[in-house]
C-alpha positions as CSV (number, residue, x, y, z in Angstrom):
1,R,-32.9,15.2,11.0
2,I,-29.3,14.1,11.6
3,T,-28.3,10.7,10.6
4,R,-25.0,8.8,11.1
5,W,-23.3,6.3,8.9
6,V,-23.9,2.7,10.1
7,Y,-20.1,2.3,10.7
8,E,-19.5,5.8,12.1
9,H,-18.7,4.3,15.6
10,L,-15.7,2.6,14.0
11,L,-14.3,5.9,12.8
12,D,-14.9,7.4,16.2
13,A,-13.0,4.6,17.8
14,V,-10.1,5.0,15.4
15,Q,-10.0,8.7,16.1
16,Q,-10.0,8.1,19.9
17,R,-7.0,5.7,19.5
18,L,-5.1,8.3,17.4
19,D,-5.9,11.0,19.9
20,A,-4.5,8.8,22.7
21,N,-1.4,8.0,20.8
22,P,-0.5,10.7,18.2
23,E,2.9,9.1,17.5
24,A,1.2,6.0,16.0
25,M,0.1,7.9,12.9
26,R,3.6,9.3,12.4
27,Q,5.1,5.9,12.6
28,R,2.4,4.4,10.3
29,R,3.0,7.2,7.7
30,E,6.7,6.6,7.7
31,T,6.2,2.9,7.3
32,V,3.6,3.1,4.5
33,E,5.0,6.0,2.5
34,H,8.3,4.4,1.8
35,P,7.1,1.7,-0.6
36,F,5.2,4.2,-2.7
37,G,8.2,6.5,-2.9
38,T,10.4,3.6,-3.9
39,M,7.9,2.5,-6.6
40,K,7.7,6.0,-8.0
41,A,11.5,6.4,-8.1
42,R,12.3,2.9,-9.4
43,M,9.6,2.7,-12.1
44,G,9.3,6.4,-13.0
45,A,5.6,6.2,-12.0
46,T,4.9,9.9,-11.5
47,H,1.3,9.5,-12.8
48,F,-1.0,6.8,-14.1
49,L,-0.9,6.1,-17.8
50,T,-4.5,4.9,-17.9
51,K,-7.9,6.5,-17.3
52,T,-11.0,5.2,-15.4
53,L,-10.9,3.6,-12.0
54,P,-10.7,-0.1,-13.1
55,K,-7.8,0.6,-15.4
56,V,-5.9,2.7,-12.8
57,A,-6.6,0.0,-10.2
58,A,-5.1,-2.7,-12.6
59,E,-2.1,-0.4,-13.3
60,M,-1.5,0.1,-9.5
61,A,-1.9,-3.6,-8.8
62,L,0.7,-4.5,-11.5
63,S,3.1,-1.8,-10.0
64,V,2.6,-3.3,-6.5
65,L,3.2,-6.8,-7.8
66,A,6.4,-5.8,-9.5
67,Y,7.6,-4.0,-6.4
68,N,6.8,-7.0,-4.2
69,L,8.5,-9.5,-6.6
70,T,11.6,-7.3,-6.6
71,R,11.6,-7.2,-2.8
72,V,11.3,-11.0,-2.6
73,M,14.1,-11.5,-5.1
74,N,16.3,-9.1,-3.1
75,I,15.5,-10.8,0.2
76,I,15.4,-14.5,-0.6
77,G,17.0,-14.6,-4.0
78,T,15.8,-15.5,-7.5
79,K,16.5,-19.3,-7.2
80,R,14.5,-19.7,-4.0
81,L,11.6,-17.6,-5.5
82,I,11.4,-19.8,-8.6
83,A,11.6,-22.9,-6.4
84,A,8.8,-21.6,-4.2
85,I,6.6,-20.8,-7.3
86,A,7.3,-24.2,-8.9
87,A,6.4,-26.1,-5.7
């Protein structure tokens, strides 16, 4: 008996779109990999300091939050960020 996952049709549709436009995955990879490389370089995050999935997820969430806050401060400035948070 062969069974399929209930959402297997979605994976098939994604694969068909990628097959039709292979350049899309390259562009996505370039767009997505940059923030992770920047986080590793800026924070020295070569590996996770915690163990177990919930702790690693929390560590990753804090790293992403710090990265995003740094980006916002660089883009709009610290004063505007503080004003937006206070509002």
